[in-house]
N, C-alpha and C positions, 0 to 999 in steps of 0.2 A: 651140532647139536644147533638147530634152531630156537631161537631165545625171539619170545611173542609178549608184548606187552603195549598196554594202552596210554592211550592221552587225552586229556581231559580236553576238549575244545571251549573254549570262553567265547562268548559273542560280544564283541565291541560295539556300545552303541552309545550316540551321545545324548548328553542329558539333555531331558525336554524342555520345550520353552514355557515357563509358568509366568512370564510376563505378557501378557496380551497384549497391554497398549503400546509398546515397540514394535510392533506389526499391522504394513497398512493392511488393509482389506481391498483395497485397489491400488493397482500402478501404471499409472499408460506413460505412454512415451509417444515423441514426437504428434502432441496434442496441438490439434487447430477446431476449434470448436464454438459455437454459440451458448450464449446461458441469458435463461429468461428470468423474471419474476415476475410472478401473478397474470402469468402467458404472455407479457407484454417483452420483447428481446432489449435486455439493456448494455450488452458487451459482448464482445468474441477474443475471448483469451488464446494467444498462441504460448507453449513454451514446451520445453526439449520434455520433460518430467513434470509431473501429475499423481500426487499420491496421496488417497484419500483414508484416514483414520477414523473411525465413528466409535471407537472403544475408549478413546481418551474423553477426559469430562473436563471442558467440553472438545468436541470432536473441530475436529478440522480437517481443511484441506492444505499440502505441504506442497508448496515448487522449491524445489533445494534447486534446481537447473535458473532462475528464475522465468519471467513472463511479463509477456505484451499482452496490452488492454486494446482493443478499441471501443471506444463509449457512445451508444449511440441515444438521440433523442427520440422523442415518441415518433416521429414517424420512417425513423429508421435513420439518420442521417449521420455521419460521424460527429460527434463534439469535440472528443478529444483523445489524443494517447497519452498512454501510459505505461511505465513501462519500470521494470527494479530487476537488482539481482535476484533476491531470496521472498518470499511472500508464504504469509501463512493467510487465511479464510476460515473464522469459525464460522460453521453454517447458521447454527442455531442461533447467535449473534447480531448474524449478517454484517461482520467485521472483518476488513482485510488489515493486516497488518503490513505493510512495505518496507523490507531494509537492504540500503546499500544500493549508491545511484539513483535514487528516484528521480524519474524524470516523467512531465506531464507537460505536454504540448496543446494548446484548445485552436480550435480557427478563430479565435480573436485574434494568435498572434503571442498570447501568452505565456512565457515558459516557465515553469518551475523545480527548482529544483533543491533538494536534499537527501539527510542518508538516512531518512528515518520519517513514514508518514500513515496517520493512520484514516482509513476511511472506515464511519459510520454509516452502513445501508438502511440502519432504525431514521437516526435523527436525520439521513441525506448530506454531510458534510465532513470532508475533510481535516486532519489539525496535525498537528505535530509539534513537541517540546524540544526539538533539538532546529541547530542553524538550518534557516531557510532562507533561499534568495528567488525571489519575484522577479523578474524580465519582461517589461511586454514596448509596444514602439512609442512611449510617452514616457516610460520611467523605471527607473532599478531598485530595488526593495530589497532590505536585508535584517533578518530579524531570527533572535531562539525563540519565538511562538506564531503557531502559522494556525489560522482558524480561515475556511471555507466553507460554501455550500460546494455542494459534488458540481455546479456545472462551470463553478471557479469565476464565476461572474460577479460576487459579491465576496470580498477576505478582507483581514484584519490581518496584521503583520505589529507583532508589539515589541520593545525594547529594540527597536530600528532604527538605519537611518539606511538616506538614499539619496537619490537625486532627480530632479525631472524639470524640464524647460519648459518655460510658457512665454507670452508673447512678448512679457516686460520685464520679467525677473529667471533668477535661477534659484530653487528654493532646498533648503537641506532641513529634512525633518532628523529627529533623534528621539521619537517616543511612537508610541500606539499611533494606526492610523490604519482607519479605513478606508476602500478603496475601491471602484467600482469601472473595472476596466472600461473605456470608450469617451469617459466624461472627463470634461477639462478639471485638470488638475488641481489641485488645494492647498494649502497649507494647514486645515482644519483639523486640529486635534481630537480629538474624541477620550471619553474615558475608558481604559482596558478593558481589555476581556473579563466579565465576570466568570467563564469559563474554570475549573479546578485546575492546576497543574497535575503532569499527567505522573503518577507512578513510573520508576524507574521498569522496565521491561524485564519480566521474567525469564529465565534460559530455559528452552523449548526442548 
């Protein structure tokens, strides 16, 4: 005797993804591209991975594997090199947030080092509220607050200390000092920056 039966088939499916905020609309690998603003090429980006998320508010680009920039002037000459271990770019705000071994080196021999830096493309300035070190051919300075124009030609380091050499003296600084690289060093103290302190960055 042959016994027959039927077995109900169950379809196994993965749950739907409802949180579209977690999904990038574009992921690119091995990127080496030029970025322009208002028709003018501003910098070149080199990165291992580039994610674009336009659903988040605000929308942003994410560089999980690090990023390297070449920054250009109006005549397309390289002005500076910038690198960081991780970066976010909030395109609507034109704001870069660089984290982890942030380094900037410009053609004047200035080297900036920190673990976090913000680059505001609307205000055209760079700023940080964590320990930063600025080294030039004339001096070395360290401080817990940094503010500069985006060309790194005028900058302020507050709560700082450092040293530099002059023809007739060696000066030590322990207050807010505004410097213009290439100018004759001095020990003039200026009013601390009026820019409000940064809020702690929220988790991404």
